[in-house]
C-alpha positions in Angstrom: 99.3 111.1 134.2 103.0 111.6 134.7 105.4 111.3 132.2 109.2 112.0 132.4 111.4 111.9 129.5 115.1 111.7 129.8 118.1 110.9 127.7 118.2 114.1 125.1 121.5 116.0 124.6 123.9 117.4 122.2 125.3 115.0 119.6 127.2 115.2 116.6 125.4 114.4 112.9 125.7 110.7 112.6 125.4 109.9 115.8 122.7 108.1 118.2 120.8 108.8 121.3 118.6 106.7 123.3 115.1 108.6 124.8 113.3 107.3 127.5 109.7 108.5 129.1 108.8 106.9 132.6 104.9 106.9 133.0 103.0 106.6 136.0 99.3 107.2 137.1 97.8 105.3 134.6 97.4 101.6 133.6 100.7 102.1 131.3 99.9 98.6 129.7 96.6 99.6 128.2 97.5 102.3 126.3 99.2 103.3 123.0 102.3 105.8 123.5 104.0 108.5 121.2 106.9 110.4 121.0 106.5 114.1 119.3 109.0 116.7 118.4 109.0 120.3 118.0 111.6 122.4 116.3 111.9 126.1 116.9 109.6 128.2 114.6 107.6 124.6 114.0 104.6 123.0 114.8 104.8 119.9 117.1 104.6 116.8 115.1 104.2 113.0 115.4 107.7 111.2 115.5 106.5 107.5 116.2 103.4 105.6 118.0 103.1 102.2 119.6 100.2 100.2 120.6 99.8 99.3 124.1 101.3 95.9 123.6 103.8 96.9 120.8 102.3 95.1 118.2 101.5 98.1 116.1 104.3 100.7 115.3 104.1 103.9 113.1 106.8 106.3 112.1 107.1 109.9 110.5 108.2 109.1 107.0 111.7 111.4 107.9 112.9 109.2 110.8 111.8 105.8 109.2 114.7 103.6 109.2 116.8 105.6 111.5 114.1 105.5 114.7 113.0 102.9 116.7 110.3 103.1 119.2 110.0 100.4 121.7 108.1 99.7 125.4 108.3 97.9 128.5 105.3 97.6 130.1 106.9 95.7 133.3 108.9 99.0 133.6 106.1 101.4 132.4 108.7 102.9 129.9 108.6 103.9 126.6 112.0 104.3 124.7 113.1 106.0 121.3 116.0 104.8 119.8 117.4 107.5 117.2 120.5 106.7 115.1 122.1 108.3 112.1 120.8 111.8 113.8 120.6 115.0 111.6 120.6 118.4 112.0 117.0 118.8 111.0 116.3 116.1 114.0 117.0 119.1 116.6 114.0 119.6 118.8 112.4 119.1 122.0 111.1 115.4 122.1 108.0 115.3 124.0 106.3 111.8 125.3 102.6 111.7 125.1 99.8 109.4 126.7 96.1 109.6 126.6 95.5 112.6 129.0 98.9 114.0 129.4 102.3 114.9 128.1 105.8 114.9 129.4 107.8 118.0 129.7 110.0 117.4 127.1 113.9 116.9 126.3 116.0 118.7 124.0 118.0 116.8 121.3 120.6 119.0 119.6 122.1 117.6 116.4 125.2 119.8 115.7 128.9 119.8 114.9 
């Protein structure tokens, strides 16, 4: 399992970012995918999850209405669109598949 995240960076409060996670080494379309995040000094937490075909999606309460998870099974990629970002969204964001984690991408929300 190989997962490579991209799209993180520094953004002002209220801004947007789109994270991508390119997957390989397994049959991507057969598995649910998730995004997690870990802020300094805090435990890693689930942000959003999506089923194999995209028909079932869940979000953490803290991001509902602001973040959107999606996937493109033809491209073996899962996305996390993040809008209306807040300073408390600052964290390393990780992509997760059954059997593996990505290396993480830093998201910093600051003015």
